[in-house]
C-alpha positions as CSV (number, residue, x, y, z in Angstrom):
1,M,348.2,-81.4,5.1
2,G,347.2,-83.1,8.4
3,A,343.6,-82.1,8.1
4,L,343.4,-83.3,4.4
5,D,345.1,-86.5,5.3
6,F,342.5,-87.4,8.0
7,D,339.6,-86.1,5.9
8,L,340.5,-88.6,3.1
9,Y,341.1,-91.2,5.7
10,E,337.7,-90.6,7.2
11,Q,335.9,-90.9,3.7
12,L,337.6,-94.2,2.8
13,N,337.3,-95.6,6.4
14,G,333.6,-94.6,6.5
15,L,332.9,-96.2,3.2
16,A,334.3,-99.6,4.3
17,D,332.5,-99.3,7.6
18,R,329.1,-98.7,6.0
19,H,329.5,-101.3,3.2
20,H,330.4,-104.7,4.5
21,S,330.7,-106.4,1.2
22,L,333.1,-103.7,0.1
23,A,335.0,-104.2,3.4
24,E,335.5,-107.7,2.6
25,V,337.1,-106.9,-0.7
26,F,339.4,-104.4,1.0
27,R,340.1,-107.0,3.6
28,F,341.3,-109.5,1.0
29,F,343.8,-107.1,-0.6
30,A,344.9,-105.7,2.8
31,Q,345.6,-109.0,4.4
32,D,346.1,-111.4,1.4
33,G,347.3,-109.2,-1.4
34,Q,350.8,-110.7,-1.1
35,L,349.3,-114.0,-2.4
36,V,348.3,-112.2,-5.6
37,F,351.8,-110.8,-5.9
38,L,353.3,-114.2,-5.4
39,A,351.0,-115.5,-8.1
40,L,352.1,-112.8,-10.4
41,L,355.9,-113.4,-9.7
42,A,355.6,-117.1,-10.1
43,A,353.7,-116.6,-13.5
44,L,356.5,-114.3,-14.8
45,F,359.3,-116.6,-13.6
46,F,357.9,-120.1,-14.5
47,A,356.0,-119.1,-17.7
48,R,357.0,-121.2,-20.7
49,G,356.6,-121.1,-24.5
50,K,355.3,-117.8,-25.9
51,W,354.7,-116.5,-22.5
52,R,358.3,-117.0,-21.4
53,S,360.0,-113.5,-21.0
54,P,363.6,-112.8,-19.8
55,N,362.5,-109.3,-18.8
56,G,359.8,-110.8,-16.6
57,R,362.4,-113.0,-14.9
58,H,364.6,-110.0,-14.5
59,G,361.7,-108.3,-12.8
60,V,361.1,-111.2,-10.4
61,A,364.7,-111.1,-9.1
62,A,364.7,-107.2,-8.9
63,A,361.4,-107.3,-7.1
64,G,362.5,-109.6,-4.3
65,F,365.6,-107.6,-3.6
66,S,363.8,-104.2,-4.0
67,A,361.1,-105.4,-1.3
68,L,363.9,-106.3,1.1
69,L,365.8,-103.0,0.7
70,A,362.4,-101.0,0.9
71,L,361.4,-102.7,4.0
72,A,364.7,-102.0,5.7
73,L,364.5,-98.4,4.8
74,A,360.9,-98.3,6.1
75,Q,362.0,-99.8,9.4
76,L,364.8,-97.2,9.7
77,I,362.2,-94.4,9.1
78,A,359.8,-95.9,11.6
79,S,362.6,-96.0,14.3
80,L,363.1,-92.3,13.8
81,W,359.4,-91.3,13.8
82,D,357.0,-93.3,16.0
83,R,353.8,-92.0,14.3
84,P,350.6,-93.2,16.1
85,R,348.1,-95.3,14.1
86,P,344.9,-93.3,13.1
87,Y,342.7,-95.4,15.4
88,E,345.1,-94.5,18.3
89,A,345.3,-90.8,17.5
90,H,341.5,-90.4,16.7
91,A,339.9,-92.9,19.1
92,G,336.2,-92.7,18.6
93,E,336.5,-91.3,15.1
94,A,338.5,-93.9,13.3
95,Q,337.0,-97.4,12.8
96,L,339.6,-100.1,12.9
97,L,338.3,-103.1,10.6
98,L,341.6,-105.2,11.0
99,S,343.6,-106.5,13.9
100,P,345.6,-103.7,15.5
101,S,349.3,-103.5,14.9
102,P,352.0,-102.4,17.4
103,D,354.2,-100.9,14.6
104,P,354.4,-97.2,13.9
105,S,352.0,-96.0,11.2
106,F,354.5,-94.4,8.8
107,P,355.5,-95.7,6.4
108,S,353.0,-98.6,5.6
109,D,355.0,-101.8,5.4
110,H,352.4,-103.4,3.1
111,A,352.5,-100.4,0.6
112,T,356.2,-100.1,0.8
113,A,356.8,-103.8,-0.2
114,A,353.9,-103.7,-2.7
115,Y,355.1,-100.7,-4.5
116,A,358.8,-101.9,-4.5
117,I,357.8,-105.0,-6.2
118,A,355.6,-103.2,-8.7
119,F,358.1,-100.6,-9.6
120,A,361.0,-103.2,-9.9
121,I,358.7,-105.2,-12.4
122,L,357.5,-102.0,-14.3
123,L,361.2,-101.0,-15.1
124,R,361.6,-104.4,-16.9
125,H,358.2,-105.5,-18.1
126,R,355.7,-102.8,-18.8
127,K,352.5,-104.9,-18.9
128,A,353.2,-107.0,-15.8
129,G,354.4,-103.9,-13.9
130,S,351.3,-102.0,-14.9
131,L,349.2,-104.8,-13.5
132,A,351.4,-104.9,-10.3
133,L,351.0,-101.2,-9.8
134,V,347.2,-101.6,-9.9
135,L,347.5,-104.4,-7.2
136,A,349.8,-102.2,-5.1
137,T,347.3,-99.4,-5.2
138,L,344.5,-101.8,-4.1
139,V,346.6,-102.9,-1.2
140,A,347.4,-99.3,-0.3
141,V,343.8,-98.1,-0.5
142,S,342.6,-101.2,1.4
143,R,344.9,-100.4,4.3
144,V,343.5,-96.9,4.6
145,A,339.8,-97.9,4.2
146,L,340.1,-100.5,6.9
147,G,341.5,-97.9,9.4
148,T,345.0,-99.0,9.9
149,H,346.9,-96.3,8.0
150,Y,346.6,-92.7,6.9
151,P,346.8,-91.9,3.2
152,T,350.2,-90.4,3.7
153,D,351.5,-93.6,5.3
154,V,350.7,-95.5,2.1
155,L,352.0,-92.6,-0.1
156,G,355.3,-92.6,2.0
157,G,355.5,-96.4,1.5
158,A,355.1,-96.0,-2.3
159,A,357.9,-93.4,-2.3
160,V,360.1,-95.6,-0.3
161,G,359.2,-98.6,-2.5
162,G,360.0,-96.5,-5.6
163,L,363.3,-95.4,-4.3
164,A,364.4,-98.9,-3.6
165,A,363.5,-100.1,-7.0
166,A,365.3,-97.0,-8.5
167,L,368.5,-97.9,-6.5
168,L,368.5,-101.3,-7.8
169,W,368.0,-100.1,-11.5
170,A,371.5,-98.6,-11.3
171,P,373.6,-100.4,-14.0
172,P,376.1,-102.2,-11.8
173,V,373.4,-103.6,-9.6
174,R,371.0,-104.2,-12.4
175,R,373.4,-106.2,-14.4
176,R,374.2,-108.5,-11.4
177,L,370.5,-109.1,-10.7
178,H,369.7,-109.9,-14.3
179,R,372.6,-112.4,-14.4
180,L,371.1,-114.0,-11.3
181,A,367.7,-114.2,-12.9
182,D,369.1,-115.7,-16.1
183,W,371.2,-118.3,-14.1
184,T,368.3,-119.4,-12.0
185,G,365.9,-119.4,-14.9
186,A,368.3,-121.5,-16.9
187,L,368.5,-124.0,-14.0
188,Y,364.7,-124.1,-14.0
189,D,364.5,-124.6,-17.8
190,R,367.0,-127.4,-17.8
191,A,365.2,-129.1,-15.0
192,T,361.8,-129.0,-16.6
193,H,363.3,-130.1,-19.9
194,A,364.9,-133.1,-18.3
195,V,361.6,-134.0,-16.6
196,G,359.7,-133.7,-19.8
197,R,362.2,-136.0,-21.6
198,S,362.0,-138.6,-18.8
199,V,358.1,-138.6,-19.0
200,A,358.1,-138.9,-22.7
201,R,360.2,-142.1,-22.6
């Protein structure tokens, strides 16, 4: 598995190293992918009219808590296994195209959070969740292509993120999260309705 892991890493990393325009696309998702996720979450929560979806708002609440839980689990795993980054373990073979990180390589925090958000949304809103999974995969592939993680690091992050989302899908937790989303959503709806009425006067 180790050889296959590094072979796939070299292919993606070499592709980014040879094609600078592609590396820039990878760099956007690797560094700023969270901005796309924030835009998606905001669209789901603040949508109005025919776009408004209680399931979407439930997904937003679950996504935030799933990401926090997943990152806590990832930190626990990293404290137990201090896996070197590929550019540390394979100096001269790996091309680092991002700033170096002092954290252990496994699991990838970026992939962990991205997949936790994506799976949490997917469990509640299929279309938005499918889009979030695509975004999470772009983030994960980009982290490998730019040289900062092995493929198994992002796969591990996906597994941890999925586990966190599944734990918060348990009925007692799910009901509380959904009630929180409904409550905050109702506050937002009342506020925007009041603003709309005052503007119309």
